[in-house]
N, C-alpha and C positions, 0 to 999 in steps of 0.2 A: 385811539388817539384824538375822538371826537367828544367830549364830557358836557352834552347839553346842549342847545340850540343858542342862546347868548354866547357860551366858550367857546361853540363850534365856529358862528360868525364872528368874531372878535379874532381867532386862531387864524380864521381863512383871507378875513382882510392883512391880516398883520404877513402872513404869508405870500400874499398878492404882492405885497409892497414888497417884500424880500426878493421875489422872484424878477421884480420888474427891475430891480436894483442888481441884480445878479446878470439880467441878463444885459443892461446897459455896460456893466464892467466886460462882460465874456466880448460884447462887439466891439472892444475897444482893442481885441486883440494883446493886450499887454498882458504878461505870463502871470506876472506877482498879484496885478489885483484880479486875476482870473482864480490864481491860488487861493489869496485869503475871499473869496466869496464862496469858491465851490466847497470850501474847509466849515465855513459857516454854513452852507445850504445842509453838507451831509450830516453834520453836528444835530442839525435841528431835526432831519428827516430819516435820521439811522434807520428808526423804529416805527415808521411808518410803512402802512400794509393799503391805507385807503387813502385814496385821491378824490378830492373835489373836481368835480366833471366843468366848472368854471375855469379851470386853469390848464386844461387840455392843450389848448392852442400852445400856453406859455411854456408849458412842458415838455411839448416836439419842438419846439423854436429851442429849449435847453438844449437836448439830444442833440441837436442838430450842429450849434455851437462847439459843445464838448466833442464833437466826433471830428468837427474841423480841426478843434485844436490836438487831438490825438493826431492827426495825419502829420503833424511838425513835430520837430524838434523840441522837446520838453526835458524840464528837470524831473529827476524820477520822484519827489516829491508831488508835482504838479502832474503827470501821470497817474500818480496813484490816485489824488482826489479828482482827475475826470473821470477814472473806470471806479470808484465808487459811486459818481454820481450816476453815472450808466448803469449800475448793478440797481441803484433805487428807481431810478428813472424804468428801468426795465420789467419792474414788478405790476406795472400798470397795465394789464392787458389793453387797453384802449388806446394807449400813448406809445406804443411801439414801431409808429411808422418809421421811424428815423434808423431805428436799428435792424431792420429786418432786409434790406440791400444786400447785396453781394458784396459792395465797397464796405460796409461797414462790418460785416461780420467778418470779411477778412482784415481788416483791422485789430477787431476785435481778436483775431485768431493768431496775428503776429504778436501780441500782448502778451499772449497765452502761450510763447513757444509753438506754437504750430504756424508753419509759414507754407505757403503756397511756392515752388521753385519757379523764379521767372516775373514773381508779382514784386511789385515795388516796396519797401519796409513803410510802414507808417510815417515815418519821417517825410518821407519824397513822395508821398503819396498825394494826390490832388483831391482836395473837400471835393463832396459832393452835395451840392446845397438842395435841401428840399424834396430830395429823391424819396418817393415812399413804393411800396410795392404797387403795381399797376400801370407806373409811368414806365419801366421796365420791365419785361415777361420774369419768371422764375429761370426758364429755358433760355432766356437770351442771357441771359447774367452768368447762369451756371456754365455755359457753352464757352466763356472764356477761361474757362480754367480747366476744363476736360481731359485736357492734353497732355496739361503739366501733372509732374512729381510732386507726391508729397514728402515733407520730409520734416521733421521735429527739429525746433533748434534744440542747443544744446542750455539747458538751464544756467548753468555755472558761468558760462562765457558769454552768451549773447545776452542774458537779460539775469543779471545778479540778484536782482530786488524780486525776492520770492513773493513779496505781497503782490507787486504787481501783477504776478502771474496768477496768483490765488482769484485777485479783484476779477481779472480779464475773464477766465474760467466760470466764476460765479457768473458775470453776465452773460455769459453766455448760455448757461443751465437755463437762467429767466426767460432767456428769450426762446428756446428749444421749449421749454415748460408751457410756456403762455401762448404760445402761436401756433397755428395748424396751417400755415400757409406754405405752399407749395417749396418755395424757395428755403425756408426753417428747415422744412423734412427733409431737403437735400442734403443739408450742412450737418442734421442729424446722423444720415447715413454717412456722411463725409468722415464726423469725429468717429463712429464708432467702425470705419475701416482704419482709422489711424490707431485706434484701440488694441484693433486685435492683429493690425501692422506689429505694434512695439510690443505688446505682452503676451508672452505666448500661455501664462495662466487665463487670462481672459479669453485667450483664444479657444482653449479647452472648454472651460467653462461654457461658453455661449455656443458652444458643436454641442457640447453632452448633455451638463446640466440643465440649459435652457432651450436644447433643442434647436437652436439657430438654423441647422441644415433646414427644416421642414418648416419653421416661421418664416425665413426669407426666401425659401421656394415659395410660398405663400404669396409675400409681398412680390415676388418677380410676377408671380402668375396673374395678381394684380394689377399692376403696373402695366403689365404688355393685354392687357384685356382679354386673356384667353378662356376658351371652352376647350372639352375635353369629348371629340368626336366618339372615340374609344379610349381603352385604360389607359394606354401610353400613346398616345397621338393628340397633342396640342394642336390648336387651330384658333385664328382671331376671332372673337364672337361676330356676329355677321357676316364673316368672309368662310365661312367652313369651305366653302366650294369652290374658292376662288383658287387658282395657283401660284404657287409662292411666288415666282416673278410678276406675278400681276396685281400683290397685295399692295395697298397706298403706304408710303414709307410711316415708319413710327413719327410722333412729334418729337421734338427737343427733348420736353419735359420729360416724355417716357424714355428716352434714351439715355439721359443723363441720369434718370433715378435707376434705369435697371443696370446700369453700367458702374455705378458705386454698390448694389447690392453684388454684382457679379464680383466685383474684389473683395470686398467682406468675406462671400462664399469662397473664393479661393483662399485666404489667409485660414480660413476655420477648416478646410478642406484639404490645406498642405501635405499632411501626411498620412492619407488616405490609403494612397495606393504602396504604402511599407507595411500594413498591419491588415489582418482578415477582419471583416467585417460579417456580421452574423446576416442571417435572411431577411430580419426586419430594417435594418440597417441599409441591406440591398437595394429594399423595394423601396425606399426611401431614395436612395441615389438614383435609382433608374426614373424615378416620377423626375427629378431636378434634371434627367439627363432628356427626357422628352420635351423639358422647357426650352433643354440647350441646342437642343435640333432644331426647335421652333427658331430661336434666337438666330442662330446660324442661316436659317432662309429667310432671316428678314430683312430688311433693307432701313435706314436712318436715312435723315435729310440731308444730303450731302452724300461723295464718294469718300471724301476724308473719316466722316462722323460713322460710317456705315464701316469702314475699313477699322477703326477704334474699337467699335461694338463687336465686332467677329474676333477681333484682335482677343478681348477680354473673355469672350465665350471661348474660343480654343482653348486659351489657359487652363479653364476652371475642366471644361471637359478630360485635359489632360490629367487632373486630381481625381478621377472618379475610378471607383476600381474595374479593372480591365474585363470582367463578366459582363459587367452593366453597361458596356458600349453596346452591346446588342440592340439598344434601343434607337440607335441611329438608321437601323435596317428593318425596324418591325412598322412600321405604315405602310396601308395599303397601297399598292401603286395604281394611281390614278391618272386619267387625262392629261399630258404634258408632264407626266414625270420620266424621268430615266429608270428603265427596268433593265437589270442583268441578272439573269438566271431566276424569274421571276421576283428578285427584291427590287425595292425601291431604293434607289442609289443616289436620289437628290443630295443628301447630307454628306455621303462620301466625295461625290463630285466636286459639291461646293466648298470640302477640305483641299482638295486637290487644287483648287482656281486660287483658293486663297494662299495655298504652299505655294504655285509658283509666282504667284507676283511679288510675294515677299522674296523669294530668291532673284527675281528680277531685278529689284530694287537693288538688292546687293548692299544693303545699310545695315550694319550690325546686326549680320544673319543669326550670331548667337541668342540674341535677347529673342529677334523678329522672327526667324525659319524656324527655328529648334523645336517649337513648342507643336506646330502643327506636322511637321515632318514625324518628331517622334509618335505623334498619336496616330498617324495614318501607319506607321511602321507597326505600331500594338496593335492597331483593330486589322491588318493583314496578316498578322501572324497569326490572331486567334480566329479570324473569319475567312472561310475558303472564298466564299463570294466577292467578299473586298478584295482578296489580294487579285483574283480573276482579273474582277474589274478593271483593276490598275495595272494589269499585263496588257489587258487586249483593248481593241479598237473598237469602239461603240461609238453609233451615230446616232443622232436624235432629228428625225425629220431627214434635213440636207444636211445637218450641221453633225459634223465626225467630232468626236472629241479625242484628244489626243492621250494616248496610253503612255504608261511610263517605259514598259519595255516590249515594244511591240515585236513581232517578229523580225527577225535581225536579216536585212537586206544588203545593207552599204556596208560591204566590205575593205571599201579601198580609203574609206578616212577612220582614222582614229578615232575610239570612243568617247574622248575629252572634246573633239572637233564637232562642231555644227551646232544649230540652234534648237535641236529637240530637246526635249523635257530629259530624255536621259543623255545625251551630252552635258547639259547644265549640272545635273546629280552627279556625274563621273570627273567631272572639271573639280567638285567639292571633296574629291576622295581625297586630291591632295593638297586642299586649303591647310591654310599656317594655323589656325585654331584647332587645335584637336579634337576639341567638342564636337565640331562643325562636321569635319571631315568622318569622323566615327560615326554621327548620325548619320550622314550622308549613306557611308558604306552600308551600315546596318539594316536602313531601309531597302537598298537593291538586293542584298542579300537575302533579307527574308523574302521578297518577290521572286527570287530565285529558289525558294524552299532550301535556302542555306546548302545548298548543292555548288558545290567547289568549282564543278567543271562547266556548269551551268554560270554561275560567278564572274569565272574569267573569262567567259563566252562572251559576254555582254560587257564587259569593263577593261580586257586585259589585265594579263598578270601582274604588269608592274603598278597598273592602278590598287589592283587587288589584295597586293602582297600585306599591306599594313594589318587589314583585319584579319588574313589568314593566319599572320605571325602570330599576333595577339591571341588567336584560339588556337594555335598548333595544328592550321590544317594546311602549310604549304604544301603538305607531299599529296594532300586530294582530300577525296573522303567527304562525308556529308555531317554537320553538325546534329545537335540532337534533338532539333526539333522534330514535332511530329506534324506531317505534312501529307495531304491527300493523295492518291498514285495515277496524277494525270502525267501526261507527257509534254516535253519540250519539243515541240513540232519544229523543225526545219524548214526552210524556205529552200527554192529550188537556188537561187544565188548561194546562199551559204553552203550548201552542200556541196556545189560545183568547187567551190574557193577553198573548202575546210582543209585540206591537205597542205595549202602554200599560205595559208594565216601564219604568221608568227605570233605565239600564244603570249611573248612579253607585250607588245603595241596591239594585239588582236586586230590585226588588219592583215591585208594582201602587201609581201613589200618586194622592190625588185630583186630577183637574184643578184650577191654580193659575191667578189671574184676569192676565192680561197684564199688566205693571206700564207698559209704552208704549202700551198699546189708546190710541186717539183723540191721540197726540202725533205733530204734526208731523215731516217729516225733519230740519227744520232743531234742530226742539227735541230730537228723539233725536242731534243731533250734538253739540249743547249740552251735555247731560248726558254724554256719553260723555267728550267733551274735558275735562268736571270730574273726571271719574275718571280719566282719564290723568294729569292734576295731580296729584290726591291719590295717586296710585301714584309718581308721579316725584317729590313732596315726599318721602315715606317712605323711598324709594330713595336719596336723596339722604342720611338722615339715618341711612342705616343700618338701619333700624327692619326693613324686609323688601327681600327680593331678587326681583325679578318674574323669571318665568320663563317659557319659551315650549319646546314641541315641536318638536324639530328635522327634520329629512327621516330619518336614520336611526333615529327611534323614542327617542332618549335625549332628557335635558332640555337646553336650554341657557340660560345669562340673556339677560334682556331689556335692549336698551338703549335711553334715550330715544325713537330714533328708531325703534324696533320698534313701542313701544306708540303713538306719535304715527300709526303709517302704519295701525296696524292701528284705530286710532281712526276715521280715515276710512275704513278701508273693512272692519266689522268682519264681513262675511261673507268676507272673504277666507281661504282655509285654502289651506295647504300641499299638493300635488298628492298623491293618494294613491297608495301603493307600488302595482304591478302584481300582487307576489301577496299581496294582502292575505287574511286567513283568514275564512271564511264559517261560519254555525253549523251547516250541513248537511254540512262537510267529512266524507270518509270517513275 
């Protein structure tokens, strides 16, 4: 650009005058005047990649004014001119101040077709004059959008001008390339998250060709400043001997970057549980699982931020191959740890507390509860220690930990009535959302070692019928899971009331008078036929569909002949299978 000293000086003076004139026109706020000035500047500087130090302040001021314009309603031609100017100015590493704030990056993201839900569009944003990195910390600015969901605007409908989109993307690339501040690195991660969320091919490329899981795992390790006392045991550097509950909270900067990394990792491991992984991949996932265990036991600055951090951690843990979940139990038992059967249960207990907190909140259960509930279910299915810990009552010092299925003593209240964790989960078994009720039933069924009689004992046949019908277990028995041979001990209260418990409701009920007492056999048969005819009429008009339990434990439709046969012999029952389950089954 600069050819000789004299020529360089003359060119610099001319450009200095041009910049002053451009700044004056921009400061008037008139769109037409600004458009003419910027088009002239862009034409002159289009191929410029070297900038004079003398004009740094003027270029920064121009950047601020251009961003102010971009936050207004503009004609497409003026939008394009402003973004071209940003692209040119962002080539200068020394003058990136106006562009490395959260406000500026959000504005450019909007023009690029990438928006943050709930963030004002550029036309309605308030301009931020003279704000540079350092006036507001990276973590404070990034925190403003941490809870918001990223979405991508539809290019044709929301921004039909492809040139505007391209210019905005070029500007963002320049800023990310030329700046190493934490704020820009945060947006670097944010854009990577968006790419992996939207493009399946990029997701696969990052995971496999670019070794993204290992790369991002190392980034997460560095962000959290971890050290490794043991192969699969992570700790905060400098705090190796400090119990998890006494660790200082992570800074906002650490938390924000860590959550972006967790979201990217979630995207690129989304299909992991659906395919087999080799030994090398499994080792990488175990290493990542050890980091996630540390995340689970760490706290951020504030309860809300901690909850969000743990939520992303749990989501990613759910993507790990099931055999790799053993890393949650591997660390040695230390002072203050929760020990059960010689195993460190800190992570499992944290998952249980997290799950119950989401359950009590009751908001969007499918999105918020199921990840942790599924994770606990699968961990309990493959780890005997986890399953027994969740069933048994454990104490830490003087503080008892509430288990999911403690020994049954309350036989007077229905399983779904009460404030215990078991009561809350049984209530979910009749939830309107099928996924929620199936997941809750599956969790309790696994804790009962998939024994039908034990499952009915803790939930009542009425609540259990949905899962049992789906699995063909309405006639009893046990599902195909492989479980250890331990006994389901009965409390004295349950043993005394056992013969009087209504299996449908799961509680002892007052004896009801027999409605057929005093009736002759002819009268009973007459009433039975009346009932059959009523069912037949409702069935013919498609008001109901009578069903019958078949020999394979599944429900099938009843024909009129079946109903009449049952009416003539109401005590007729199908033959019991030989391998029925018993309550005392080991």
